[in-house]
N, C-alpha and C positions, 0 to 999 in steps of 0.2 A: 454228815454227824446224825446220827441216829434218835430213831422214837424217843421221843419223853411225853410223851402226850398228857396233858393236866397240868404237869411241874414249871414250876414258875420260883422265880425271886433265888433265894439260897440254895432252897432244896435242887433247884437247875443248877445251879452254880456245881454243887458237890458231886452232882451226877455226872455234867459234862465235862469233870476235870477228870474220872473215872473212866471216860468213856464208855458210861452205861446207855444202854437200850431197852425198853420196855421189855420182859420176857427176860433176860438176861438174869443168871444166878449170879448174885454179889454178898460181898462179906461186908458188914459195916460194923466196926470198932467203936462203943461208948463206952461210955463214963462206964456202966455195971457187964461191959463184957462187949464177945464180939455175937453178932445176929449176922445168920446168913439164909437167906431165902431170896425168890423170882420177885422182879421188880414188875410193880402194879401200878396201871395208869391212874393217875390222880383224875376226879371226874373236875369237868369247866372252871366250876367255882371255886374251888377247892385254895386254901391257902399255899404259899409259898415257906411255910417252915415244917412238914413235914415231909416223910420219906415213908411209900408203904411198900413192904413186902410181903410175901403169900410163904409162909413158916413151911417146912416137911410136914408137918399134922395137918395142914390145911389150913388152918387159921390164918385172918390178915393182922397185921401190929404194924402201926403208927408209929413211927421213930420223930421224936422231935430232934431240929437244929441244933437246940442250945446241949444236948448230950452227944453229938456224934463227930468223932475226929476224922475219919478219912473211908470215903468207899474205894472197893475194889475188887474190877469184874473178877470171876472165875471161871466162869462158861458162858459164852453166848448163846442165847437163845434162837429158837427156831419158831417163827408164824405159824402157829396151829391153820389146819386146814382140814376138811372134812369133804368127803364123796359120796356120793349115797349109793346105794346099792342100785342095780337094774331095775325099773319099776318090772311088776309080775304082769306076765299079760293076762288079761281075762277073756274067761270062759265064754263061747258064742250065745248069742240070746240073751244076755241079761241085762237088764236095766241100762238105761244111762241118768248119768248124774254128773253135774258140772260143778265143779270144787275151785271157788272164788277165792285165790290170798289175798288178805289187806295185811298180815305182819299180825304182830302180839305175842303171847305167851307159846301158844299153843305151834306160831312159825318160830319160835326162839330157841339159840342155842345155848350151853354156859359152856364158855371159855375157863377149862379147869384151869388153867395156866393163873388165871387171875380172877376166877368166882364172878365174873360179869356176866351179864345174862344179854346178848343181842338178838337183833335178827335175822337169821340165816338161813332157816330152812324154807324153801319154798313148798307152793302149793305141788308141783312135782315131786319135790323130796319128800313130803308127806304121804303122799302114793307108794314110794317104793318102800319109806321106813313102816309102813303099817300094812304087811304083804294080804291082809287078812280083807283088802278092799276089793281084792281081784274078785276073791269069790262071790262079791256082795254084787256087784256092779262094774257097767264099764264105763270108767272114770275118767273126764278128760279136767286137768285139772290146768287153771290159769291164774297167774301173778298178776292182779289188780293194781295192785299198789303195796307197797311197804312201809305201813306208819305203826308205829304204836296207837295204841285209842285213844290216847289223851291228846291226839295230833288230827282227828276225825273231823272233819265239815261238814257241813249241807252241801257243799259240792262233790265229799266223799259217798254220802249217800245216794243222791243222783246217779252218780257212776253206775252205784250197784243195781240202784234199781233198772236203771236203763239195761245194763245186761243181765238181768235176772230175769228183766220183762222179753226181752231178744230171746232166752234159751227155751220160751213155752215154742215159740215160732221153728227153733231148733230141734223140737221134738225131745228133747229134755225129758226125762220122766221126773229130776226134781233137781233141784241147788242146792247146795253146802257152802256156806262162806265162812272159812274159818277169820276170829277175831280175835285181839284184847281184848279178854274181862272187864277193865275198868268204865268203857263207856259203851259196853257191849247192848245193855237195855237200852241207851238211847239211838243205838241203830236199829235193833229189832222194831221199836217205834214207828223211826222212821222209815221203813221198808215195810211197815204193816199198812201203813196211810199210804205210801206211794204204791203200794202194788195190792189195795184190797181189790180181793174178788180174785187174786190168780189162781188158775187153777191147778197147780203143783205143788207140792211141801219145797218151804224156802227154810231153809235151815242154818242161824247161826252158830257158828259151838267154838270153843274157848277153853282154853284148862287154864289152871293156877300153877302149874311146875310146868317148866319147857319139856320138851316131847321127848329128849334125849338123856333125861332123869329117870330112876329105876323108880321111881314113885310119881311119875307122872299120868295126870290126868287123861293126859291127849289120847293115846290110842283108843280107847276105848268111848270115850267122847265122839270122837271121828268116829269109829264104825257105827256105835248108833246112830248118829246121824246120816251118813250114809244111808244103811240101812232105811230110813223110815223115808228119806229122798225117794229112795230106789221103791220101796214097794208100801210106803204107807197108804191108807186109804184115805187120809183125808187132803184137805189142802192150806196153805194160808202160810203165814212166816211164825217160825217159832224156834226160842233156842234153847241147846240142847247141853246139859252141864251137871256133873254127878250127884245122884241124889242123896248120897249118903258117904262118910269119908270111906267106905270100904270100896272096891273095885268089883261092883257086882249091877248096880242102878244106876241109867242114868235117866233124871227127869226133863220133861218137856214141857216148858213154860210157855204160854201165849204170849206174843209177841210184846204187849201192852201194856201188860200185867205182871212184870216182872222186873226184878231189883236187884242186883249184889248188896247181900247184906254183912260180908265178912271182908277182911283184909285179903283172907290167904287161905283158908279151910279149902277143901275142893268143892265142898257143899255148900258155896257159899250164894249161891242164885236160891230166892226162893217165888215162888206165884204167889201175887199178893190180893187179897179180898176175893180170888175164884179158887177152883180145884185145878190140880197138876191137868194139864192137855192126855200127858201121855207116860208113862213108866217104859223104858227099855232094859231088860234084863240079859241071863245068857242064854235065855230059849228063844228071843226076841223081845217083840210088841209084850209087855205081862197086862197094859190096861189101857184104853182111851178112851176118853170122855167122852159124854155124850151130846150132841148137837154140834161137833165140829163140821167145816164145812167139806163136803164133798169133792172129791177132783172134780174136775173136766168145767165146761162152760166157758163163757170168753170175759173177757176182762177188756176195760182199758186205762195202762196206768196212769199215773198222775205223776210223776216222779222230781218237780220243782218242787224248793224250799226258798224261804224268804228268812236270814241270819236276824234279821232285826226284830228279834226279841229277846227280852230280859229274864228269868228267872230269880227273885231277892226271897230270901227267908226273912221273914218278920224276926223282930228279936227287941223283949223290955231293951228302952231307950234309944231304939233306930231313927237315925233321923230323918224325916221327911226330906231332908236334902236329896238323898240316893234317888227319892223317884224324878228330882226334879232334874238329877244329874243324867240317869238315863233317857230323861224324853228331851235334853238337849244333846243328847249322842245321837240323835237320830233314832232311835228304839220306834218302834209301830207299835208293838204289844207288851204288856208286862204281865207275866204269872206269879203272883204272890202266894207263896206258902205259909198261911196263917197259923195261929193256934187255935188248938183245938176246932171247933165246928165252922172256923174259918175267921178270924180275929184278928184285927189292929188295931192299933194306939190312934188317938181322935187326930194326933198331928201327920199321921200315915194315911190315913183312910182322905184326910182333906187333900193330901197332895196325890192321891189317886183321883180323887173327883175332879181335878186340874188338868191329870193327866188326860180325863176321857171328856174332858170336855173342849182341850185341843186337840180332839179327833183320834185318840188313842184307844188302845183295848187293854182292859185290864179283867184277869179273870184269877178267880180264888181258888187254890186249894189251901189243904191240910198237911201240916205237919207229921198229924198220927199215921201211924203204917195201916190202921186199919179205922174203917167207919167212912162217912159221906159227910161233904160238906152242909152245912144248913146255915143259913143269913136271915131268916124270918125266927130263930129263936130268941135274941137277945137283941137290944136295943142296938149296939156296935152294928151283929149282923146288918140289922135293917138300916143303917144310917149307909151304908157299906154299897146297900143295894140302890139307897134312894141317889147315890153318888153316880150309878152305872157301872158297879164292878158284879160281873157276872160268876156266878155261882158254877162249879165243876163238879157236882157230884162225888165220887169216888174216884176220879181218875190222879194217877199216880200226879205227882210233879212232873217229876223227868219229861213224864208223856203227856202230859200238858204243854211242856214247852216245846217238845218238837211239834206235837201236832197244830200250834198257832205256828210255829214254821210253818208249815207244810199247807197249813190254810191261808195263810198272805201270799205261799209260794202259787198256788189257785190261782188270784188273782181277783181272791174278795175282799171285800171291805166293810167295815161298818154292820148294817143289819145282818148281813150275809153272812159275814165271816162268823157272829156271834151266832148266828141260826146253827152254822156250817161245826162252831165248838161243842155245841150242845147236843149235837146229834150224835150217834154210835155208831161211828164208822168202821170201826175193828177191833169191837169188842174191848174197849177204852172206858166204857161207863158199864155199870151191871145195874141189871131192874132191880136187886136183891141183894145186900153185901153176905159172900160168904163167913163163915166164921175165922174168927183169926186166929 
């Protein structure tokens, strides 16, 4: 029996009776006429009442079983395959850059039969598909793991940090990490803490559109990332993504101050509360912010994380039971995203006090994109201070979550953990808020 991924119930029976497989061109008679197209797989949790075809026009159509009479296979499909060209040979004497592949859209291809996006391009294939890289650096690609970014965990961050730290001893001039965009900011923050003081650039790079699409932002982003990793005068952890919708500039964002602010635009990422770290254009680096750490020096990586941290967003009518549930689940620290200057209801404030009294750590950030937490202005904030909730200045909520995991991973607890959370380790806290 051929592949009928995702189909079940009546739809599966209809297709089995026809001897159809995913990718076959089939004809289905319906109440409103005959429909011809390529059979597309269904997603895992789809119902059993529809058959999905990709039409010749490129659009997908879902056909409900109630109007279908019979299916017929017109031609058998072939499983699509992809063979990348050979990697170009780099010139001698170029800087050495390690490219670590993790998956994500930048390492994905579109199956143009079905329209689905799947992880298929390895770090080595990215090297061969962007031949300009051989003119910039001697690239060593490694596929560290292959996951969509929503499946990244603190264990993945530890593996990335250890491999990047090892690259320093191997005399690489820089490291580039290809990564899915959805949790790119979390991973950038994690590596910023784990690799604080690293003497080379570590650039996380993603794309909003897969690397084989004509509108892909992957090639320019990757060229910019490799160029800065190879030649940039500064060190540290950064995110490289399109600055605008045009293919002419790439922005470099500090790893603890970056946020994805759009679901699909190529310029989805913004630096929050700080200016851009650098801008790459057609002629190379066009701008580098003042005060970035220079290359060189020694450092000691601290790559361990403890995932027992919760990030809770306060909302009107939020039950205090959510805090209790977090405590009962074994959470050791809670980051609260409060309103305005850092406020929550009396009920939630009381539960946070009980959490702290039981030995937990509670930290306050703001739902506002710009500005900083100040718990001394209103009674609500002063009550939070009284029960032991610690304000985190203008630290981003996502960064605070990751930092708390890192702080616990260092073995710190109690007052030591609170002291470390309040200190500026990797640019996560600014002395003065940059205009938003």
